[in-house]
Residue frames as a rotation matrix with the C-alpha (Angstrom) as fourth column:
UNK 1
0.857 -0.497 -0.134 -11.80
0.489 0.867 -0.091 -9.97
0.162 0.012 0.987 -6.53
UNK 2
0.696 -0.701 -0.156 -8.35
-0.454 -0.598 0.660 -9.16
-0.556 -0.389 -0.735 -5.15
UNK 3
0.811 -0.536 0.233 -5.37
0.554 0.578 -0.599 -9.63
0.186 0.615 0.766 -7.47
UNK 4
0.441 -0.752 -0.489 -1.70
0.310 -0.384 0.870 -8.72
-0.842 -0.535 0.064 -7.01
UNK 5
0.803 -0.294 0.519 0.05
0.455 -0.262 -0.851 -6.39
0.386 0.919 -0.076 -9.42
UNK 6
-0.113 -0.910 0.399 3.61
-0.041 -0.397 -0.917 -5.85
0.993 -0.120 0.008 -8.25
UNK 7
-0.899 -0.230 -0.372 3.43
0.361 0.087 -0.928 -4.70
0.246 -0.969 0.005 -4.63
UNK 8
-0.709 0.702 0.059 -0.13
-0.687 -0.670 -0.282 -3.48
-0.159 -0.241 0.958 -4.99
UNK 9
-0.737 0.584 0.340 -3.33
0.527 0.812 -0.251 -5.50
-0.423 -0.006 -0.906 -4.50
UNK 10
-0.866 0.465 -0.182 -5.99
-0.480 -0.672 0.564 -4.49
0.140 0.576 0.805 -6.99
UNK 11
-0.616 0.749 0.243 -9.64
0.338 0.530 -0.778 -5.04
-0.712 -0.397 -0.580 -6.18
UNK 12
-0.918 0.378 -0.118 -11.99
-0.263 -0.358 0.896 -5.04
0.296 0.854 0.428 -9.16
UNK 13
-0.563 0.791 0.239 -15.58
-0.269 0.098 -0.958 -4.70
-0.781 -0.604 0.158 -8.02
UNK 14
-0.961 0.240 -0.134 -17.90
-0.040 0.360 0.932 -6.77
0.272 0.902 -0.337 -10.20
UNK 15
-0.243 0.957 0.156 -21.71
-0.833 -0.289 0.472 -6.85
0.497 -0.015 0.868 -10.45
UNK 16
0.556 0.714 -0.425 -23.68
-0.355 0.667 0.655 -9.12
0.751 -0.213 0.625 -8.09
UNK 17
0.430 -0.446 -0.785 -20.70
0.816 0.565 0.126 -9.78
0.387 -0.695 0.606 -5.78
UNK 18
0.207 -0.354 0.912 -20.11
0.021 -0.930 -0.366 -6.14
0.978 0.095 -0.185 -4.97
UNK 19
0.106 -0.280 0.954 -18.06
-0.851 -0.523 -0.059 -5.93
0.515 -0.805 -0.294 -1.78
UNK 20
0.899 0.338 0.280 -18.54
-0.438 0.722 0.535 -9.51
-0.022 -0.604 0.797 -0.57
UNK 21
0.728 -0.680 -0.092 -15.36
0.608 0.702 -0.371 -11.04
0.317 0.214 0.924 -1.91
UNK 22
0.038 -0.700 0.713 -13.41
0.006 -0.714 -0.700 -7.85
0.999 0.031 -0.023 -1.26
UNK 23
0.465 0.221 0.857 -14.58
-0.794 -0.324 0.514 -7.82
0.392 -0.920 0.025 2.34
UNK 24
0.987 -0.036 0.156 -13.63
-0.044 0.874 0.484 -11.44
-0.154 -0.485 0.861 3.06
UNK 25
0.508 -0.853 0.124 -10.26
0.645 0.281 -0.711 -11.19
0.571 0.441 0.693 1.32
UNK 26
0.018 -0.479 0.878 -9.41
-0.251 -0.852 -0.460 -8.00
0.968 -0.212 -0.135 3.20
UNK 27
0.724 0.278 0.632 -10.46
-0.675 0.093 0.732 -9.48
0.145 -0.956 0.255 6.54
UNK 28
0.914 -0.406 -0.007 -8.19
0.404 0.908 0.108 -12.49
-0.037 -0.101 0.994 5.96
UNK 29
0.206 -0.864 0.459 -5.33
0.467 -0.326 -0.822 -10.19
0.860 0.384 0.336 4.93
UNK 30
0.231 -0.051 0.972 -5.81
-0.618 -0.779 0.106 -8.08
0.751 -0.625 -0.211 8.04
UNK 31
0.880 0.167 0.445 -5.96
-0.463 0.509 0.726 -11.07
-0.105 -0.845 0.525 10.41
UNK 32
0.724 -0.690 -0.013 -2.89
0.640 0.678 -0.361 -12.67
0.258 0.253 0.933 8.79
UNK 33
0.067 -0.701 0.710 -1.00
0.097 -0.704 -0.704 -9.41
0.993 0.116 0.021 9.21
UNK 34
0.373 0.179 0.910 -2.06
-0.797 -0.440 0.413 -9.30
0.475 -0.880 -0.022 12.85
UNK 35
0.981 0.054 0.185 -0.89
-0.142 0.850 0.507 -12.86
-0.130 -0.523 0.842 13.51
UNK 36
0.541 -0.836 0.091 2.81
0.305 0.296 0.905 -12.18
-0.784 -0.462 0.415 13.63
UNK 37
0.473 -0.387 0.791 3.84
0.860 0.008 -0.510 -10.38
0.191 0.922 0.337 10.46
UNK 38
0.989 -0.106 -0.099 5.17
-0.072 -0.951 0.300 -7.33
-0.126 -0.290 -0.949 12.32
UNK 39
0.490 -0.872 0.010 8.73
0.221 0.113 -0.969 -6.47
0.843 0.477 0.247 11.36
UNK 40
0.002 -0.596 -0.803 11.62
0.980 0.162 -0.118 -5.96
0.201 -0.786 0.584 13.77
UNK 41
-0.849 -0.367 0.380 11.23
0.349 -0.930 -0.117 -2.22
0.396 0.034 0.918 13.27
UNK 42
-0.573 0.735 0.361 7.58
-0.729 -0.659 0.184 -1.95
0.373 -0.158 0.914 14.20
UNK 43
-0.871 0.348 0.346 4.92
-0.012 0.689 -0.724 -3.64
-0.490 -0.635 -0.597 16.32
UNK 44
0.159 0.986 -0.044 2.19
-0.021 -0.041 -0.999 -2.79
-0.987 0.160 0.014 13.82
UNK 45
-0.618 -0.235 0.750 1.46
0.706 0.253 0.661 -3.35
-0.345 0.939 0.009 10.16
UNK 46
-0.439 0.453 -0.776 -0.02
-0.379 -0.877 -0.297 -0.77
-0.815 0.164 0.556 7.81
UNK 47
-0.492 0.409 0.769 -2.81
0.810 0.539 0.231 -1.69
-0.320 0.736 -0.597 5.39
UNK 48
-0.585 0.295 -0.756 -4.46
-0.247 -0.952 -0.181 0.83
-0.773 0.080 0.629 3.10
UNK 49
0.065 0.656 0.752 -7.38
0.876 0.324 -0.358 1.06
-0.478 0.682 -0.553 0.68
UNK 50
-0.653 -0.365 -0.664 -6.73
0.001 -0.877 0.481 3.54
-0.757 0.313 0.573 -2.12
UNK 51
-0.405 0.518 0.753 -9.24
0.912 0.289 0.292 4.77
-0.066 0.805 -0.589 -4.67
UNK 52
-0.755 0.161 0.635 -11.11
0.161 -0.895 0.417 7.71
0.635 0.417 0.650 -6.11
UNK 53
-0.828 0.526 0.194 -13.79
-0.459 -0.437 -0.773 9.57
-0.322 -0.729 0.604 -4.19
UNK 54
0.054 0.993 -0.106 -17.09
-0.953 0.020 -0.301 7.68
-0.297 0.117 0.948 -4.07
UNK 55
-0.247 -0.192 -0.950 -15.67
-0.681 0.732 0.029 4.29
0.690 0.654 -0.312 -5.04
UNK 56
0.702 0.663 -0.259 -16.59
-0.252 0.572 0.780 2.75
0.666 -0.482 0.569 -1.67
UNK 57
-0.324 -0.927 -0.190 -13.34
-0.033 0.211 -0.977 2.85
0.946 -0.310 -0.099 0.38
UNK 58
-0.652 0.077 0.754 -15.01
-0.729 -0.338 -0.595 3.91
0.209 -0.938 0.277 3.62
UNK 59
0.431 0.900 0.069 -17.92
-0.896 0.419 0.145 1.49
0.102 -0.124 0.987 3.22
UNK 60
0.518 -0.318 -0.794 -15.58
-0.058 0.913 -0.404 -1.44
0.853 0.256 0.455 2.63
UNK 61
-0.599 -0.788 0.144 -13.37
-0.146 -0.070 -0.987 -0.43
0.787 -0.612 -0.073 5.55
UNK 62
-0.306 0.575 0.759 -16.44
-0.950 -0.232 -0.207 -0.26
0.057 -0.785 0.617 7.82
UNK 63
0.707 0.559 -0.433 -17.54
-0.565 0.815 0.129 -3.75
0.425 0.154 0.892 6.78
UNK 64
0.096 -0.783 -0.614 -14.09
0.199 0.620 -0.759 -5.07
0.975 -0.050 0.215 7.68
UNK 65
-0.708 -0.422 0.567 -13.78
-0.368 -0.466 -0.805 -3.07
0.603 -0.778 0.174 10.91
UNK 66
-0.136 0.772 0.621 -17.22
-0.991 -0.105 -0.087 -4.11
-0.002 -0.627 0.779 12.19
UNK 67
0.217 0.186 -0.958 -16.80
-0.375 0.922 0.094 -7.79
0.901 0.339 0.270 11.39
UNK 68
0.911 0.231 0.343 -17.07
-0.394 0.232 0.889 -9.84
0.125 -0.945 0.302 14.63
UNK 69
0.690 -0.709 -0.143 -13.77
0.702 0.704 -0.106 -11.62
0.176 -0.027 0.984 13.90
UNK 70
-0.139 -0.736 0.662 -11.92
0.402 -0.653 -0.642 -8.31
0.905 0.178 0.387 13.72
UNK 71
0.335 0.352 0.874 -13.69
-0.569 -0.663 0.486 -6.88
0.751 -0.660 -0.021 16.77
UNK 72
0.997 0.072 0.011 -12.81
-0.056 0.655 0.754 -9.99
0.046 -0.753 0.657 18.78
UNK 73
0.531 -0.847 -0.036 -9.18
0.726 0.476 -0.496 -10.16
0.437 0.237 0.868 17.65
UNK 74
-0.396 -0.705 0.588 -8.16
0.337 -0.708 -0.620 -6.69
0.854 -0.047 0.518 18.82
UNK 75
-0.322 0.210 -0.923 -8.33
0.943 -0.017 -0.333 -5.37
-0.085 -0.978 -0.193 22.35
UNK 76
-0.252 0.148 -0.956 -8.44
0.180 -0.964 -0.197 -1.72
-0.951 -0.222 0.216 21.28
UNK 77
-0.222 0.278 0.935 -10.54
0.974 0.111 0.198 -0.61
-0.049 0.954 -0.296 18.29
UNK 78
-0.149 0.107 -0.983 -10.49
0.223 -0.965 -0.139 3.02
-0.963 -0.240 0.120 17.13
UNK 79
0.037 0.219 0.975 -12.07
0.999 -0.032 -0.031 4.65
0.025 0.975 -0.220 14.07
UNK 80
-0.142 -0.159 -0.977 -11.08
0.312 -0.944 0.109 8.22
-0.940 -0.289 0.183 13.16
UNK 81
0.744 0.327 0.583 -12.32
0.665 -0.281 -0.692 10.37
-0.063 0.902 -0.427 10.27
UNK 82
-0.009 -0.924 -0.382 -9.01
0.747 -0.260 0.612 11.92
-0.665 -0.280 0.692 9.25
UNK 83
0.111 0.057 0.992 -10.14
0.946 -0.313 -0.088 14.19
0.306 0.948 -0.089 6.43
UNK 84
0.867 0.298 0.400 -10.28
0.192 -0.939 0.284 17.31
0.461 -0.170 -0.871 8.63
UNK 85
0.703 -0.663 -0.258 -6.88
0.329 -0.018 0.944 16.76
-0.631 -0.749 0.205 10.25
UNK 86
0.943 -0.325 -0.069 -4.32
-0.258 -0.584 -0.770 19.09
0.210 0.744 -0.634 8.69
UNK 87
-0.104 -0.994 -0.024 -1.34
-0.751 0.094 -0.654 17.73
0.652 -0.050 -0.756 10.60
UNK 88
-0.216 -0.039 -0.976 -0.45
0.232 0.968 -0.091 14.74
0.948 -0.246 -0.200 12.73
UNK 89
-0.992 -0.127 -0.003 -0.72
0.038 -0.272 -0.962 16.66
0.121 -0.954 0.274 16.01
UNK 90
-0.391 0.920 0.028 -4.36
-0.918 -0.388 -0.084 17.37
-0.067 -0.059 0.996 15.27
UNK 91
0.111 0.399 -0.910 -4.81
-0.527 0.800 0.287 13.77
0.843 0.448 0.299 14.20
UNK 92
-0.705 -0.420 -0.571 -3.33
0.255 0.601 -0.757 12.46
0.662 -0.680 -0.317 17.46
UNK 93
-0.863 0.448 0.232 -5.84
-0.458 -0.502 -0.734 14.58
-0.213 -0.740 0.639 19.38
UNK 94
0.019 0.900 -0.435 -8.65
-0.958 0.141 0.250 13.00
0.287 0.412 0.865 17.35
UNK 95
-0.150 -0.154 -0.977 -7.32
-0.095 0.986 -0.141 9.49
0.984 0.072 -0.162 18.04
UNK 96
-0.966 -0.230 -0.122 -7.14
0.109 0.068 -0.992 10.20
0.236 -0.971 -0.041 21.77
UNK 97
-0.541 0.832 0.123 -10.70
-0.816 -0.485 -0.314 11.53
-0.202 -0.270 0.941 21.74
UNK 98
0.217 0.674 -0.706 -12.06
-0.821 0.518 0.242 8.52
0.529 0.527 0.665 19.85
UNK 99
-0.480 -0.470 -0.740 -10.22
-0.023 0.851 -0.525 6.11
0.877 -0.235 -0.419 22.13
UNK 100
0.514 0.832 -0.211 -12.47
0.252 0.089 0.964 7.20
0.820 -0.548 -0.164 24.98
UNK 101
-0.419 -0.754 -0.506 -9.70
0.763 0.009 -0.646 8.51
0.492 -0.656 0.572 27.21
UNK 102
0.615 0.682 -0.396 -10.64
0.782 -0.462 0.418 10.82
0.102 -0.567 -0.817 30.07
UNK 103
-0.356 -0.819 -0.450 -7.56
0.804 -0.514 0.298 12.99
-0.476 -0.256 0.842 29.78
UNK 104
0.624 0.563 -0.542 -8.31
0.277 -0.808 -0.520 16.62
-0.731 0.174 -0.660 29.02
UNK 105
-0.238 -0.807 0.541 -6.34
0.816 0.136 0.562 16.50
-0.527 0.575 0.626 25.77
UNK 106
0.495 0.515 0.701 -8.37
0.831 -0.515 -0.209 19.35
0.253 0.686 -0.682 24.28
UNK 107
0.984 -0.127 -0.125 -6.42
-0.066 -0.912 0.405 21.87
-0.165 -0.390 -0.906 26.34
UNK 108
0.233 -0.955 0.183 -3.02
0.336 0.256 0.906 20.42
-0.913 -0.150 0.381 25.38
UNK 109
0.893 0.055 -0.448 -1.11
-0.352 -0.538 -0.766 22.11
-0.283 0.841 -0.460 22.59
UNK 110
-0.033 -0.985 -0.167 2.33
-0.963 -0.013 0.269 20.53
-0.267 0.170 -0.949 22.72
UNK 111
0.321 0.125 -0.939 3.05
-0.693 0.707 -0.143 17.41
0.646 0.696 0.313 20.73
UNK 112
-0.694 -0.687 -0.214 5.12
-0.346 0.579 -0.738 15.70
0.631 -0.438 -0.640 23.45
UNK 113
-0.683 0.495 0.537 2.18
-0.582 0.076 -0.810 15.66
-0.442 -0.865 0.237 25.90
UNK 114
0.370 0.852 -0.370 -0.19
-0.907 0.244 -0.345 14.32
-0.203 0.463 0.863 23.26
UNK 115
0.024 -0.456 -0.890 2.28
-0.566 0.728 -0.388 11.60
0.824 0.513 -0.241 22.28
UNK 116
-0.882 -0.393 0.258 2.65
-0.411 0.376 -0.831 10.62
0.230 -0.839 -0.493 25.93
UNK 117
-0.195 0.905 0.378 -1.11
-0.769 0.098 -0.631 10.22
-0.608 -0.414 0.677 26.35
UNK 118
0.553 0.433 -0.712 -1.37
-0.815 0.459 -0.354 8.15
0.174 0.776 0.606 23.18
UNK 119
-0.416 -0.776 -0.475 1.56
-0.528 0.631 -0.568 5.95
0.740 0.014 -0.672 24.18
UNK 120
-0.815 0.135 0.563 -0.20
-0.514 0.280 -0.811 5.20
-0.268 -0.950 -0.159 27.46
UNK 121
0.212 0.977 -0.025 -3.38
-0.829 0.166 -0.534 4.29
-0.518 0.134 0.845 25.63
UNK 122
0.566 -0.027 -0.824 -1.62
-0.678 0.552 -0.485 1.95
0.468 0.833 0.294 23.22
UNK 123
-0.314 -0.873 0.374 0.83
-0.937 0.221 -0.271 0.46
0.154 -0.435 -0.887 25.72
UNK 124
-0.928 -0.232 0.293 0.89
-0.294 0.937 -0.189 -3.35
-0.230 -0.262 -0.937 25.60
UNK 125
0.039 0.968 0.248 -2.45
-0.146 0.251 -0.957 -3.59
-0.988 0.001 0.151 23.78
UNK 126
-0.756 -0.175 0.631 -3.18
0.556 0.338 0.759 -5.05
-0.346 0.925 -0.158 20.35
UNK 127
-0.137 0.689 -0.712 -5.03
-0.071 -0.723 -0.687 -2.37
-0.988 -0.044 0.148 18.44
UNK 128
-0.311 0.090 0.946 -6.67
0.950 0.062 0.307 -1.77
-0.031 0.994 -0.105 15.10
UNK 129
-0.210 0.149 -0.966 -6.69
0.198 -0.961 -0.191 1.93
-0.957 -0.232 0.173 14.26
UNK 130
0.044 0.315 0.948 -8.66
0.995 0.074 -0.070 3.05
-0.092 0.946 -0.310 11.20
UNK 131
-0.428 -0.166 -0.888 -7.79
0.092 -0.986 0.139 6.44
-0.899 -0.022 0.437 9.74
UNK 132
0.126 0.633 0.764 -10.44
0.865 0.308 -0.397 7.18
-0.486 0.711 -0.508 7.14
UNK 133
0.779 0.186 0.599 -9.78
0.565 -0.622 -0.542 9.56
0.271 0.761 -0.590 4.22
UNK 134
0.302 -0.782 -0.546 -6.22
0.580 -0.304 0.756 10.50
-0.756 -0.545 0.362 5.11
UNK 135
0.903 0.035 0.428 -4.82
0.381 -0.527 -0.760 13.53
0.199 0.849 -0.489 3.29
UNK 136
0.681 -0.731 -0.027 -1.53
-0.539 -0.526 0.658 14.20
-0.495 -0.434 -0.753 5.09
UNK 137
0.916 -0.345 -0.205 1.37
-0.002 0.507 -0.862 13.36
0.401 0.790 0.464 2.78
UNK 138
0.268 -0.891 0.366 4.50
-0.789 -0.421 -0.448 14.54
0.553 -0.169 -0.816 4.66
UNK 139
0.387 -0.164 -0.908 6.34
0.215 0.973 -0.083 11.37
0.897 -0.163 0.412 5.79
UNK 140
-0.715 -0.697 0.056 8.12
0.143 -0.224 -0.964 13.23
0.685 -0.681 0.259 8.59
UNK 141
-0.293 0.720 0.629 4.73
-0.882 -0.457 0.112 14.05
0.368 -0.522 0.770 10.09
UNK 142
0.591 0.604 -0.535 3.76
-0.415 0.796 0.440 10.38
0.692 -0.038 0.721 10.23
UNK 143
-0.251 -0.756 -0.604 6.82
0.295 0.535 -0.792 9.49
0.922 -0.377 0.089 12.27
UNK 144
-0.733 0.039 0.679 5.40
-0.569 -0.583 -0.581 11.60
0.373 -0.812 0.449 15.07
UNK 145
0.366 0.916 0.167 2.39
-0.913 0.318 0.256 9.26
0.181 -0.246 0.952 15.18
UNK 146
0.494 -0.190 -0.849 4.39
-0.137 0.947 -0.292 6.07
0.859 0.260 0.441 14.73
UNK 147
-0.611 -0.746 0.263 6.48
-0.332 -0.060 -0.941 6.81
0.719 -0.663 -0.211 17.82
UNK 148
-0.400 0.556 0.728 3.34
-0.891 -0.050 -0.452 6.39
-0.215 -0.829 0.516 19.92
UNK 149
0.575 0.732 -0.365 1.75
-0.803 0.591 -0.079 3.55
0.157 0.339 0.928 17.96
UNK 150
0.046 -0.653 -0.756 4.82
-0.360 0.695 -0.622 1.38
0.932 0.301 -0.203 18.26
UNK 151
-0.736 -0.226 0.638 4.08
-0.671 0.117 -0.732 0.95
0.091 -0.967 -0.237 21.97
UNK 152
0.430 0.899 0.089 1.16
-0.898 0.435 -0.057 -1.33
-0.089 -0.055 0.994 21.08
UNK 153
0.182 -0.310 0.933 1.54
-0.203 0.917 0.344 -5.12
-0.962 -0.252 0.104 21.02
UNK 154
-0.815 -0.485 -0.317 3.06
-0.443 0.170 0.880 -6.75
-0.373 0.858 -0.353 17.98
UNK 155
-0.720 0.611 0.329 0.31
0.692 0.665 0.282 -7.67
-0.047 0.431 -0.901 15.53
UNK 156
-0.049 0.683 -0.729 -1.46
0.296 -0.687 -0.664 -4.32
-0.954 -0.248 -0.168 15.80
UNK 157
-0.242 0.083 0.967 -2.86
0.969 0.082 0.235 -2.78
-0.059 0.993 -0.100 12.63
UNK 158
-0.426 0.178 -0.887 -2.99
-0.117 -0.983 -0.142 0.74
-0.897 0.044 0.440 11.22
UNK 159
-0.309 0.474 0.824 -5.73
0.880 0.472 0.059 0.61
-0.361 0.744 -0.563 8.56
UNK 160
-0.516 -0.061 -0.854 -5.96
-0.028 -0.996 0.089 3.62
-0.856 0.070 0.512 6.25
UNK 161
0.330 0.519 0.788 -8.20
0.885 0.122 -0.450 4.79
-0.330 0.846 -0.419 3.42
UNK 162
-0.217 -0.469 -0.856 -6.88
0.027 -0.880 0.475 7.43
-0.976 0.079 0.203 1.05
UNK 163
0.833 0.538 -0.129 -7.44
-0.060 -0.144 -0.988 8.83
-0.550 0.831 -0.087 -2.42
UNK 164
0.599 -0.702 -0.385 -3.77
-0.760 -0.348 -0.548 8.94
0.251 0.622 -0.742 -3.33
UNK 165
0.834 -0.395 -0.386 -1.34
0.377 0.918 -0.125 6.04
0.404 -0.042 0.914 -3.68
UNK 166
-0.065 -0.876 0.477 1.39
-0.004 -0.478 -0.878 8.54
0.998 -0.059 0.027 -2.73
UNK 167
0.176 0.206 0.963 -0.12
-0.915 -0.328 0.237 8.75
0.364 -0.922 0.131 0.75
UNK 168
0.975 0.215 0.056 -0.17
-0.222 0.924 0.311 4.96
0.015 -0.316 0.949 1.08
UNK 169
0.479 -0.869 -0.127 3.49
0.475 0.378 -0.795 4.82
0.739 0.320 0.593 0.07
UNK 170
-0.143 -0.504 0.852 4.42
-0.457 -0.730 -0.509 7.52
0.878 -0.462 -0.126 2.59
UNK 171
0.477 0.437 0.763 2.75
-0.876 0.157 0.457 5.40
0.080 -0.885 0.458 5.29
UNK 172
-0.634 -0.773 -0.019 5.03
-0.773 0.634 -0.023 2.47
0.030 0.000 -1.000 4.42
UNK 173
0.383 0.893 0.235 2.03
-0.860 0.438 -0.262 0.31
-0.337 -0.102 0.936 3.58
UNK 174
-0.397 -0.506 0.766 2.76
-0.247 0.863 0.441 -3.39
-0.884 -0.014 -0.467 3.30
UNK 175
-0.735 0.244 0.632 0.14
0.662 0.458 0.594 -4.00
-0.145 0.855 -0.498 0.60
UNK 176
-0.677 0.548 -0.492 -1.82
-0.452 -0.836 -0.310 -1.02
-0.581 0.013 0.814 -0.69
UNK 177
-0.448 0.640 0.625 -5.20
0.718 0.673 -0.175 -2.16
-0.533 0.370 -0.761 -1.98
UNK 178
-0.922 0.117 -0.370 -6.37
-0.296 -0.830 0.474 -0.16
-0.251 0.546 0.799 -4.96
UNK 179
-0.315 0.905 0.286 -10.15
0.399 0.400 -0.825 -0.21
-0.861 -0.146 -0.488 -5.11
UNK 180
-0.995 -0.004 -0.096 -11.43
-0.089 -0.343 0.935 -0.03
-0.037 0.939 0.341 -8.67
UNK 181
-0.379 0.925 -0.001 -15.06
-0.349 -0.144 -0.926 0.90
-0.857 -0.351 0.377 -9.10
UNK 182
0.430 0.672 0.603 -17.50
0.388 0.466 -0.795 0.43
-0.815 0.576 -0.060 -11.94
UNK 183
-0.650 -0.745 -0.154 -15.52
0.128 -0.306 0.943 0.66
-0.750 0.593 0.294 -15.17
UNK 184
-0.224 0.532 -0.817 -16.92
-0.865 -0.495 -0.085 1.83
-0.449 0.687 0.571 -18.49
UNK 185
-0.711 -0.100 -0.696 -16.54
-0.521 0.739 0.426 -1.72
0.472 0.666 -0.578 -19.85
UNK 186
-0.905 0.408 -0.121 -18.57
0.389 0.677 -0.625 -3.24
-0.173 -0.613 -0.771 -17.03
UNK 187
-0.364 0.807 -0.464 -21.32
-0.159 -0.545 -0.823 -0.66
-0.918 -0.226 0.327 -17.48
UNK 188
-0.296 0.224 -0.929 -21.48
-0.933 -0.275 0.232 -0.92
-0.204 0.935 0.290 -21.28
UNK 189
-0.750 -0.071 -0.658 -21.66
-0.341 0.894 0.291 -4.73
0.567 0.442 -0.695 -21.18
UNK 190
-0.906 0.406 0.120 -24.22
0.045 0.375 -0.926 -4.98
-0.421 -0.833 -0.358 -18.40
UNK 191
-0.526 0.829 0.190 -27.79
0.597 0.200 0.777 -5.93
0.606 0.522 -0.600 -19.19
UNK 192
-0.127 0.577 0.807 -30.69
-0.417 -0.769 0.485 -3.91
0.900 -0.275 0.338 -17.81
UNK 193
0.822 0.437 -0.365 -31.20
0.083 0.543 0.836 -6.58
0.564 -0.717 0.410 -15.13
UNK 194
0.138 -0.864 -0.484 -27.52
0.934 0.276 -0.227 -6.50
0.330 -0.421 0.845 -14.16
UNK 195
-0.547 -0.303 0.780 -27.54
0.172 -0.953 -0.250 -2.70
0.819 -0.003 0.573 -14.04
UNK 196
0.422 0.781 0.460 -30.42
-0.433 -0.273 0.859 -2.85
0.797 -0.562 0.223 -11.56
UNK 197
0.785 -0.202 -0.586 -28.42
0.526 0.718 0.457 -5.36
0.328 -0.667 0.669 -9.51
UNK 198
-0.317 -0.933 0.171 -25.39
0.725 -0.355 -0.591 -3.04
0.612 -0.064 0.788 -9.53
UNK 199
-0.272 0.289 0.918 -27.51
-0.336 -0.922 0.191 -0.19
0.902 -0.256 0.348 -8.17
UNK 200
0.787 0.617 -0.001 -29.06
-0.241 0.309 0.920 -2.41
0.568 -0.724 0.392 -5.46
UNK 201
0.482 -0.684 -0.547 -25.65
0.796 0.603 -0.052 -3.77
0.365 -0.410 0.836 -4.47
UNK 202
-0.490 -0.677 0.550 -24.13
0.411 -0.735 -0.539 -0.30
0.769 -0.038 0.638 -4.31
UNK 203
0.115 0.619 0.777 -26.99
-0.521 -0.628 0.578 0.98
0.846 -0.471 0.250 -2.14
UNK 204
0.891 0.243 -0.384 -26.61
0.132 0.671 0.730 -1.98
0.435 -0.701 0.566 0.20
UNK 205
0.233 -0.899 -0.371 -22.88
0.939 0.307 -0.153 -1.47
0.251 -0.313 0.916 0.62
UNK 206
-0.740 -0.641 0.202 -22.36
0.613 -0.767 -0.189 2.27
0.276 -0.017 0.961 0.28
UNK 207
-0.005 0.783 -0.622 -25.75
0.650 -0.470 -0.597 3.94
-0.760 -0.407 -0.507 0.37
UNK 208
0.097 0.083 -0.992 -26.98
-0.474 -0.872 -0.119 6.31
-0.875 0.482 -0.046 -2.29
UNK 209
0.952 0.285 0.115 -26.24
-0.004 0.386 -0.923 5.78
-0.307 0.878 0.369 -5.97
UNK 210
0.237 -0.913 0.331 -23.06
0.850 0.360 0.385 4.85
-0.471 0.190 0.862 -7.88
UNK 211
-0.255 -0.421 -0.871 -20.97
-0.029 -0.897 0.442 7.70
-0.967 0.138 0.216 -9.34
UNK 212
-0.977 -0.144 -0.159 -21.76
-0.168 0.049 0.985 6.30
-0.134 0.988 -0.072 -12.80
UNK 213
-0.414 0.889 0.197 -25.52
0.275 0.328 -0.904 6.20
-0.868 -0.320 -0.380 -12.12
UNK 214
0.192 0.522 -0.831 -26.35
-0.617 -0.595 -0.515 8.24
-0.763 0.612 0.208 -15.23
UNK 215
-0.489 -0.469 -0.736 -24.56
-0.869 0.333 0.366 5.66
0.073 0.818 -0.570 -17.36
UNK 216
-0.940 0.148 0.308 -26.73
0.045 0.947 -0.319 2.89
-0.339 -0.286 -0.896 -15.95
UNK 217
0.020 0.990 -0.142 -29.85
-0.056 -0.140 -0.988 4.15
-0.998 0.028 0.053 -17.75
């Protein structure tokens, strides 16, 4: 369930509905943001999912990204694993690669040329760009990316997953979504049947076992 606490949306994952309500609420939030909520300063909105490692940020983002309504709504769809990118220049190269461009960006080393290629790719197109597991915090670095992204059509979306709320704030996120996993209270109160359902739900959404698997026995 998604609830608002201040300027942050908190998602508490509960047994038996693991990911379903979160997915639908996030899809609706994304599509509403894409339908004209862009500010005068930017043609794109920033949404982010924040949470600890293993809580299911990437899995939830993939469910939203792959939903037919999202795929249909945006002309350009790009997913980038950002965890290995140490700076925005490297990240821009990854975005260009994942966008399917034929430019030989691998041989380019200067930021201006990379920004120019990305601007051309985004120009007058409504895009959804997912940056998964972002770790770059420096706000001045992000402006180098935003210069290019702002050439997309109004209603475009930058969709980020991160472990730190500080990163979401640096990205000027409209509504950071804090994903809360299986709490000690949920686990301690769950029956054996519910615990089995938690494990099945987690496997269906994320794959593998929950971080608190040992506590479910």
